[in-house]
C-alpha positions as CSV (number, residue, x, y, z in Angstrom):
1,M,61.5,8.1,-29.1
2,R,64.5,9.5,-30.8
3,K,64.4,12.8,-32.5
4,V,65.6,12.9,-36.1
5,K,65.7,15.9,-38.5
6,I,63.7,14.7,-41.5
7,N,62.4,16.5,-44.5
8,L,58.8,15.4,-44.2
9,S,58.0,16.4,-47.8
10,E,60.8,14.2,-49.1
11,L,59.7,11.3,-47.0
12,M,56.1,11.7,-48.2
13,D,57.4,11.6,-51.8
14,A,59.3,8.4,-50.9
15,F,56.1,6.8,-49.6
16,E,54.3,7.8,-52.7
17,N,56.9,6.5,-55.1
18,C,58.1,3.4,-53.3
19,R,57.1,0.4,-55.4
20,S,58.6,-2.6,-57.1
21,G,62.0,-1.7,-58.5
22,Y,62.2,1.6,-56.5
23,E,63.4,1.4,-52.9
24,F,63.9,4.1,-50.3
25,Y,65.7,3.9,-47.0
26,L,65.6,6.3,-44.1
27,D,68.9,6.9,-42.3
28,T,67.6,7.1,-38.7
29,K,70.7,9.1,-37.5
30,T,70.8,11.8,-40.2
31,G,67.3,11.8,-41.7
32,E,68.8,11.3,-45.1
33,L,66.8,9.3,-47.7
34,L,68.7,6.8,-49.7
35,Y,67.2,5.7,-53.0
36,T,67.8,2.7,-55.3
37,S,66.2,2.0,-58.6
38,D,66.7,-1.0,-60.9
39,E,65.5,1.1,-63.8
40,F,67.3,4.4,-63.4
41,M,70.5,3.6,-61.5
42,D,73.9,2.1,-62.5
43,P,74.3,-1.2,-60.7
44,E,77.6,0.0,-59.2
45,E,75.8,3.0,-57.7
46,T,73.2,0.7,-56.2
47,K,75.9,-1.6,-54.9
48,K,77.6,1.3,-53.1
49,I,74.4,2.2,-51.3
50,Y,73.8,-1.3,-50.2
51,E,77.4,-1.6,-49.0
52,R,77.0,1.6,-47.0
53,M,73.9,0.2,-45.3
54,E,75.7,-3.2,-44.6
55,D,78.0,-1.4,-42.1
56,E,75.1,-0.4,-39.8
57,P,71.9,-2.1,-41.0
58,E,70.0,-1.2,-37.8
59,R,70.5,2.5,-38.8
60,Y,68.4,2.3,-41.9
61,L,64.7,1.8,-42.2
62,S,63.2,0.5,-45.4
63,V,60.3,2.7,-46.5
64,P,57.3,0.5,-47.1
65,E,56.1,-0.2,-50.6
66,R,53.1,1.7,-51.6
67,S,49.8,-0.2,-51.4
68,S,47.2,0.3,-54.1
69,R,44.7,-0.7,-51.5
70,E,45.5,2.4,-49.4
71,G,45.1,4.6,-52.5
72,Y,41.8,3.0,-53.2
73,Q,40.6,3.5,-49.6
74,D,41.6,7.1,-49.8
75,M,39.4,7.6,-52.9
76,V,36.5,5.8,-51.2
77,A,36.9,8.0,-48.0
78,F,37.0,11.2,-50.1
79,T,33.9,10.1,-52.1
80,E,32.1,9.4,-48.8
81,S,33.0,12.9,-47.5
82,L,31.4,14.7,-50.4
83,E,28.1,16.6,-50.0
84,D,27.6,17.0,-53.8
85,E,25.5,14.0,-54.6
86,D,25.9,14.3,-58.3
87,L,29.7,14.2,-58.1
88,Q,29.6,11.6,-55.4
89,E,27.5,9.3,-57.7
90,K,30.0,9.8,-60.6
91,L,32.9,8.9,-58.4
92,W,31.2,5.8,-57.1
93,I,30.7,4.7,-60.7
94,A,34.3,5.5,-61.5
95,L,35.5,3.4,-58.5
96,N,33.7,0.3,-59.7
97,G,36.0,-2.2,-61.4
98,R,39.4,-2.2,-63.2
99,G,40.8,1.2,-64.1
100,A,39.2,2.9,-61.0
101,F,42.2,5.2,-60.4
102,R,42.2,6.6,-63.9
103,R,38.4,7.0,-64.0
104,F,38.4,8.7,-60.6
105,K,41.0,11.2,-61.7
106,D,39.2,11.8,-65.0
107,V,35.9,12.6,-63.2
108,L,37.7,15.2,-61.0
109,L,39.2,16.9,-64.1
110,N,35.7,18.4,-64.6
111,Y,35.6,19.7,-61.0
112,P,38.8,21.7,-60.5
113,E,37.9,22.9,-57.0
114,K,37.1,19.4,-55.9
115,R,40.2,18.1,-57.6
116,E,42.3,20.4,-55.4
117,E,40.3,19.3,-52.4
118,W,41.2,15.7,-53.4
119,F,44.9,16.4,-53.5
120,A,44.8,18.1,-50.1
121,F,42.7,15.2,-48.7
122,K,45.2,12.6,-50.1
123,D,48.2,14.5,-48.8
124,E,46.7,14.7,-45.4
125,R,46.1,11.0,-45.2
126,L,49.6,10.2,-46.6
127,E,51.1,12.5,-44.0
128,R,49.2,10.6,-41.3
129,R,50.5,7.3,-42.6
130,V,54.1,8.6,-42.6
131,M,53.8,10.0,-39.1
132,D,52.3,6.7,-37.8
133,W,55.2,4.8,-39.5
134,L,57.7,7.0,-37.8
135,E,56.0,6.6,-34.5
136,E,55.9,2.8,-34.9
137,N,59.7,2.9,-35.5
138,G,60.3,5.1,-32.4
139,I,61.2,8.2,-34.4
140,E,60.0,11.8,-33.8
141,L,60.5,14.7,-36.1
142,A,63.1,17.1,-34.7
């Protein structure tokens, strides 16, 4: 395992925001995150980033694209963890069918304390995924 100084919060944000058209790369020597976006970046700027990575491709790890399946599983696990049967029932209904993410969040708007618990729960699971990914790639936080 090699130790790399990485801003865990920034890496977690990259995991959250990595999706089609938005790419993040971790520099395994410096811990820096490189970012490209078809939507928000000048093509020349993007080209420079890719050229930089071409010199030492083994140095850069592509941050995996966010999976909606993982997000859904997080919502299910949170719902299962609740003791409040009324809220749990409302969330199960919200999770059924298309638009589950929006409905889930809408239900929690009426439960501010549980909403904060949801954010903490989601962040904890995301941090675990990030740490597992780093370990799979032989990297330890310095």
